C-alpha positions as CSV (number, residue, x, y, z in Angstrom):
1,X,-39.4,14.5,-50.5
2,X,-36.4,15.6,-52.4
3,X,-33.9,14.8,-49.6
4,X,-30.8,13.0,-51.1
5,X,-30.3,9.4,-49.8
6,X,-26.7,10.3,-48.8
7,X,-28.0,13.0,-46.5
8,X,-30.5,10.7,-44.8
9,X,-27.7,8.0,-44.3
10,X,-25.4,10.7,-42.9
11,X,-28.2,11.8,-40.4
12,X,-28.8,8.2,-39.4
13,X,-25.1,7.6,-38.8
14,X,-24.7,10.8,-36.8
15,X,-27.8,9.9,-34.8
16,X,-26.4,6.4,-34.2
17,X,-23.1,7.7,-32.9
18,X,-24.8,10.4,-30.8
19,X,-26.9,7.7,-29.1
20,X,-23.9,5.6,-28.5
21,X,-21.9,8.5,-27.1
22,X,-24.8,9.4,-24.7
23,X,-25.0,5.7,-23.6
24,X,-21.2,5.6,-23.1
25,X,-21.3,8.8,-21.1
26,X,-24.1,7.5,-18.9
27,X,-22.3,4.2,-18.4
28,X,-19.1,6.0,-17.3
29,X,-21.1,8.3,-14.9
30,X,-22.9,5.3,-13.3
31,X,-19.7,3.2,-13.0
32,X,-17.9,6.2,-11.5
33,X,-20.3,6.6,-8.7
34,X,-20.1,2.9,-7.7
35,X,-16.4,2.9,-7.2
36,X,-15.1,2.6,-3.6
37,X,-12.8,5.2,-2.1
38,X,-9.1,5.1,-2.0
39,X,-7.4,4.7,1.5
40,X,-5.9,7.9,2.8
41,X,-3.7,8.5,5.8
42,X,-0.6,7.3,7.6
43,X,0.2,4.8,10.4
44,X,3.1,4.7,12.8
45,X,4.0,1.4,14.6
46,X,6.6,0.4,17.2
47,X,7.7,-2.7,19.1
48,X,10.4,-5.3,19.7
49,X,12.2,-7.2,17.0
50,X,15.2,-9.4,16.3
51,X,17.5,-8.9,13.4
52,X,18.1,-12.2,11.7
53,X,20.3,-13.8,9.1
54,X,19.1,-15.9,6.2
55,X,18.7,-19.1,8.3
56,X,16.9,-17.1,10.2
57,X,19.1,-16.9,13.4
58,X,19.6,-13.8,15.5
59,X,22.5,-11.6,14.4
60,X,23.6,-7.9,14.6
61,X,22.0,-5.1,12.8
62,X,25.1,-4.7,10.6
63,X,24.8,-8.3,9.2
64,X,21.0,-8.7,9.3
65,X,19.3,-9.8,6.1
66,X,15.8,-10.2,7.7
67,X,13.5,-9.0,10.5
68,X,11.7,-11.1,13.1
69,X,9.0,-8.8,14.5
70,X,8.2,-11.0,17.5
71,X,4.5,-11.2,16.4
72,X,3.0,-7.8,17.1
73,X,3.5,-4.0,17.3
74,X,1.6,-1.1,18.7
75,X,0.0,1.6,16.6
76,X,1.4,4.9,18.0
77,X,-0.1,7.3,15.6
78,X,-2.7,7.2,12.8
79,X,-4.1,9.8,10.5
80,X,-7.0,9.8,8.0
81,X,-8.6,6.4,7.6
82,X,-6.1,4.9,10.2
83,X,-6.9,7.4,13.0
84,X,-9.2,4.9,14.8
85,X,-6.3,2.4,15.0
86,X,-4.2,4.4,17.5
87,X,-3.4,2.3,20.6
88,X,-4.4,-1.0,18.8
89,X,-2.2,-4.0,18.3
90,X,-1.0,-4.8,14.7
91,X,0.0,-8.3,13.6
92,X,3.5,-8.2,12.0
93,X,5.0,-10.7,9.5
94,X,8.7,-11.5,9.5
95,X,10.6,-11.3,6.2
96,X,14.0,-11.3,4.6
97,X,15.0,-8.0,2.9
98,X,18.3,-9.1,1.4
99,X,19.4,-10.2,-1.1
100,X,15.8,-10.2,-2.2
101,X,12.4,-9.6,-0.5
102,X,11.2,-13.0,0.8
103,X,8.3,-13.7,0.8
104,X,7.2,-11.4,-2.0
105,X,4.8,-9.8,-1.5
106,X,4.8,-9.8,2.3
107,X,1.9,-8.6,4.4
108,X,4.2,-6.5,6.7
109,X,1.4,-5.3,9.0
110,X,-2.3,-5.9,9.6
111,X,-4.6,-3.9,11.9
112,X,-8.3,-3.2,12.1
113,X,-9.0,-4.8,8.7
114,X,-6.2,-2.9,6.9
115,X,-3.1,-4.7,5.5
116,X,0.1,-3.4,4.0
117,X,1.5,-5.8,1.4
118,X,5.0,-4.8,0.4
119,X,6.4,-5.9,-3.0
120,X,9.6,-4.0,-3.1
121,X,12.2,-3.1,-0.4
122,X,15.6,-1.3,-0.3
123,X,18.3,-1.0,2.3
124,X,18.8,2.8,2.6
125,X,21.4,2.5,5.5
126,X,22.8,-0.3,7.6
127,X,25.6,-0.6,10.2
128,X,26.0,-2.2,13.6
129,X,23.7,0.3,15.4
130,X,21.2,1.4,12.8
131,X,19.1,0.0,10.0
132,X,16.9,2.0,7.6
133,X,14.7,0.2,5.1
134,X,12.1,1.6,2.7
135,X,9.5,-0.2,0.6
136,X,6.5,0.1,-1.5
137,X,3.4,-1.9,-2.0
138,X,-0.4,-1.9,-1.5
139,X,-2.6,-0.9,1.4
140,X,-5.9,-2.9,1.3
141,X,-8.9,-3.7,3.4
142,X,-11.4,-1.6,5.3
143,X,-15.1,-1.6,4.2
144,X,-15.7,0.4,1.1
145,X,-12.1,1.0,0.1
146,X,-10.1,0.2,-3.0
147,X,-6.6,-1.2,-2.8
148,X,-4.3,1.9,-2.7
149,X,-0.5,2.2,-3.4
150,X,1.5,2.8,-0.3
151,X,5.0,3.3,1.1
152,X,6.7,2.0,4.2
153,X,9.8,3.2,6.1
154,X,11.5,1.1,8.9
155,X,14.2,2.3,11.2
156,X,15.8,0.2,13.9
157,X,18.5,1.1,16.4
158,X,20.3,-0.5,19.3
159,X,22.6,0.6,22.1
160,X,23.9,-2.9,22.6
161,X,23.2,-6.3,21.0
162,X,20.4,-7.4,23.3
163,X,17.9,-4.5,23.2
164,X,16.4,-3.4,19.9
165,X,13.7,-1.0,19.1
166,X,12.1,0.0,15.9
167,X,9.5,2.3,14.4
168,X,7.7,2.2,11.1
169,X,5.4,4.4,9.2
170,X,3.2,3.6,6.2
171,X,1.4,6.0,4.0
172,X,-1.4,5.3,1.5
173,X,-0.7,7.3,-1.6
174,X,-4.1,7.8,-3.4
175,X,-3.9,8.3,-7.2
176,X,-6.1,11.1,-8.5
177,X,-9.2,9.7,-10.3
178,X,-8.4,11.8,-13.4
179,X,-5.3,9.6,-14.0
180,X,-7.5,6.6,-14.6
181,X,-9.2,8.4,-17.5
182,X,-6.1,8.2,-19.7
């Protein structure tokens, strides 16, 4: 044959890269089908609580730096992957929100195998009769689910200094799969 050696080397190199590209594509395809699903939905909770200071002793909403949830809360509403949790009891974890989140992260709520671990919180509004906090973190748990970024909103109000009520909602915020390709 009168085929130049350079041409044969080029064909071998192209063939090598083509095989590697096909193998890489198959590996990505296979790994993509074995990933778990992201958690999707929202959850609304309510219950009793005590606003506390840093010691943590009971105080007013206006001077509170932490929350004592009194142990549990009730799931009032759930959508998506949380819809089966409506009416169930969630375990709540007390925490300090000011001057920094403590503990950090804090597993704010846990119900039916799902947990919301908050790693950032901000005081959006605070006075003697109303407290509004928001936070972000990760929703985890549930069989077949990947950890999913989530948000949390807490509002508390009182008509006097002995009766407090609160409500909270958490939303899992799935990241589109295409984002992970870049």
